[in-house]
N, C-alpha and C positions, 0 to 999 in steps of 0.2 A: 631311639631306635625302634622301640615298640610303636611309637606314634607314626613313624615312617612306614613301617610294615602295614599298619592299619590303613594308612593312606594308600599305599600301593595296592593292597587287596581291595579297598573300596573302589579305586580307579579301575582296576582290572575287572572287578565285578560289574561296575557301571559300563565299562567299555564292552564287555561281553553282552550285557543286556541291550546296549545300543546296537551292536552288530546283529543280535538276534531280531531286534525290532526292524532293522533295515532289511534283513533277509525276509522276514514275514511281509514287509511292505513290498519288496521286489516280487515275491511270489504272488501277492494279491494283485499287484499291477499287471503281471503276466496273465493271471486268470481273467482279470477284467478285459484285457486286450483280446484274449482268446474268446471270451464270451461275446465281445463286440463283433469279432470276426464271424463267429458262428451265427450271430443274429443277422448280420449283413448277408451271409450266404443263404440263410433260411429265408430272408425277405426276398432275395432274388429268385430263389426256387419257387417260393410261394407265388410271387408275382407272375412268373412264367406259367405256372400251373393254372393260376387264376385266368390269365389271358387265353390259354388253350381251352379251358372249360367255357369261357365266355364265347369263344368262336364256335365251339361245338353247339352251344345253346342257340346261337344265332342260326346255324345250319339247321338245327332241329326245328326252330320256329319257321324258317322258310319252307322246309319240307312239310310241316304241318299245315301251313297256309295253302300250299299247292294241293295237298290231299283234301283239304276242306273245300277248295274251289272245285276240284275234280268231283267230289261227292255231291256238291250242290248241282253241278251240271248233269251228273248221272241221275240224280233224283228228279231233275226237271225233265229228262228224257224218259224216265220210267213211266211218267203219267201219260206219255204218248203211246205206249205199248198197249196192245190188246190183252185183255185178261183171258185166262184159259177158258172161262165159262163163255165169254163172247165168241171165241174161236170155235168152241163146240157147237154153239147155236148156228153160226154161219156154216159150219160143216154139215149140220143136219139140213139146213135150208138148201144147200147146194145139192145134197143127195135127193131131196124131194123134187127139186126143180128139174133135174136130168135134162140138160139142154140138148143132149145128143138125141133124145127121143122126139124132138120137134122136127117138123118138116122144114126142108130148105125151100127156097124160092123155086128152084128147079123142080123139086118134087111136086110143089103146088101147081106149077105150069104143066107138068106131065099129067097130073090128075085132071086138071081142067081140060087139057088137050084130049085126053082119052075120053072124058065125058062128052066133050063137044063132038067127037066122032060118033058116039053112040046116039046122040040126039038127032 
């Protein structure tokens, strides 16, 4: 009888340990599946974010190229502009020239005509 009780307690204890191990294994399996799902979701979100960032970088690159081209064309045009000093010199020369002070052809003919009458 005692031997049978020992066997029953041994089998009960072993059975309990096996059920505990099976439960732990089931919990670990669920955790692994959950971790796998989370990794898949993270990968999809990461891939989506990565693609969006990549598109934004391409847009920024195009904008940068356009700005670079614009600045190059502007810098080429700037060399064609007159400098302030050059404009000041031309302004002074125009003031010295005073084209309105010159005689017109009609004024010259009037002067010649009036001299011709006096002679």
